[in-house]
Short mmCIF file of the C-alpha atoms (twelve columns), coordinates in Angstrom:
data_MODEL
# 
_entry.id   MODEL 
# 
loop_
_atom_site.group_PDB 
_atom_site.id 
_atom_site.type_symbol 
_atom_site.label_atom_id 
_atom_site.label_alt_id 
_atom_site.label_comp_id 
_atom_site.label_asym_id 
_atom_site.label_seq_id 
_atom_site.Cartn_x 
_atom_site.Cartn_y 
_atom_site.Cartn_z 
_atom_site.pdbx_PDB_model_num 
ATOM 1  C CA . MET A 1  -0.021  0.272   -0.011  1 
ATOM 2  C CA . ILE A 2  2.601   1.853   0.948   1 
ATOM 3  C CA . ARG A 3  4.219   1.584   -2.377  1 
ATOM 4  C CA . LYS A 4  0.302   2.645   -4.093  1 
ATOM 5  C CA . PHE A 5  0.546   5.271   -2.119  1 
ATOM 6  C CA . HIS A 6  3.879   7.038   -3.571  1 
ATOM 7  C CA . ASP A 7  2.977   5.529   -7.463  1 
ATOM 8  C CA . ALA A 8  -0.342  7.972   -6.429  1 
ATOM 9  C CA . ASN A 9  1.695   10.844  -5.130  1 
ATOM 10 C CA . LYS A 10 3.845   10.485  -7.623  1 
ATOM 11 C CA . ASN A 11 1.725   10.957  -10.924 1 
ATOM 12 C CA . HIS A 12 -0.796  13.014  -9.218  1 
ATOM 13 C CA . SER A 13 -3.613  10.535  -8.748  1 
ATOM 14 C CA . SER A 14 -6.009  8.469   -6.905  1 
ATOM 15 C CA . VAL A 15 -5.884  5.329   -4.440  1 
ATOM 16 C CA . GLN A 16 -8.840  3.620   -4.086  1 
ATOM 17 C CA . ILE A 17 -9.296  1.804   -0.121  1 
ATOM 18 C CA . TRP A 18 -11.324 -1.387  -0.145  1 
ATOM 19 C CA . SER A 19 -12.424 -2.433  3.443   1 
ATOM 20 C CA . THR A 20 -14.596 -3.291  5.863   1 
ATOM 21 C CA . GLY A 21 -12.824 -1.177  8.737   1 
ATOM 22 C CA . SER A 22 -14.167 -4.333  11.064  1 
ATOM 23 C CA . PRO A 23 -10.009 -5.784  10.799  1 
ATOM 24 C CA . LEU A 24 -7.841  -5.122  13.753  1 
ATOM 25 C CA . ARG A 25 -3.908  -5.590  14.571  1 
ATOM 26 C CA . GLU A 26 -2.169  -4.068  17.534  1 
ATOM 27 C CA . PHE A 27 1.206   -2.408  17.241  1 
ATOM 28 C CA . PRO A 28 2.530   -2.216  21.143  1 
ATOM 29 C CA . HIS A 29 4.814   0.639   21.953  1 
ATOM 30 C CA . GLY A 30 8.590   0.234   21.798  1 
ATOM 31 C CA . ASP A 31 7.954   1.023   25.597  1 
ATOM 32 C CA . ASP A 32 5.628   -1.502  26.337  1 
ATOM 33 C CA . PHE A 33 7.206   -4.100  24.400  1 
ATOM 34 C CA . ALA A 34 10.643  -3.295  26.469  1 
ATOM 35 C CA . ASP A 35 8.522   -3.608  29.520  1 
ATOM 36 C CA . ALA A 36 7.177   -7.163  28.476  1 
ATOM 37 C CA . LEU A 37 10.857  -8.412  27.463  1 
ATOM 38 C CA . TYR A 38 12.129  -7.268  30.887  1 
ATOM 39 C CA . PHE A 39 8.840   -8.812  32.646  1 
ATOM 40 C CA . GLU A 40 9.485   -12.239 30.983  1 
ATOM 41 C CA . LEU A 41 13.459  -12.303 30.907  1 
ATOM 42 C CA . ASN A 42 13.561  -12.131 35.041  1 
ATOM 43 C CA . SER A 43 10.330  -13.858 35.272  1 
ATOM 44 C CA . LYS A 44 10.551  -17.334 37.887  1 
ATOM 45 C CA . LEU A 45 7.600   -18.282 36.175  1 
ATOM 46 C CA . ASP A 46 7.780   -21.854 34.343  1 
ATOM 47 C CA . VAL A 47 5.321   -20.776 30.972  1 
ATOM 48 C CA . HIS A 48 5.812   -18.030 29.456  1 
ATOM 49 C CA . LEU A 49 3.193   -15.203 29.509  1 
ATOM 50 C CA . PHE A 50 3.745   -13.439 26.274  1 
ATOM 51 C CA . LYS A 51 3.852   -13.774 22.424  1 
ATOM 52 C CA . ILE A 52 5.294   -10.629 22.150  1 
ATOM 53 C CA . LEU A 53 7.085   -11.134 19.097  1 
ATOM 54 C CA . ASP A 54 4.591   -11.623 16.202  1 
ATOM 55 C CA . GLN A 55 3.778   -7.650  16.774  1 
ATOM 56 C CA . HIS A 56 4.969   -4.750  14.989  1 
ATOM 57 C CA . LEU A 57 6.982   -1.983  16.792  1 
ATOM 58 C CA . ASN A 58 6.397   1.516   15.910  1 
# 
């Protein structure tokens, strides 16, 4: 999509996007990721609570 917007801006044309608006994607902030990683690494639990590496960082 970024390329479509870039090309449209360069060519002075428009971009059409089709979506329902219902899908959500979570983007954790870098500080939140650092806090979660610190907690996970210092945890004495036998199970891991977070699945943080599948996320995108802002």
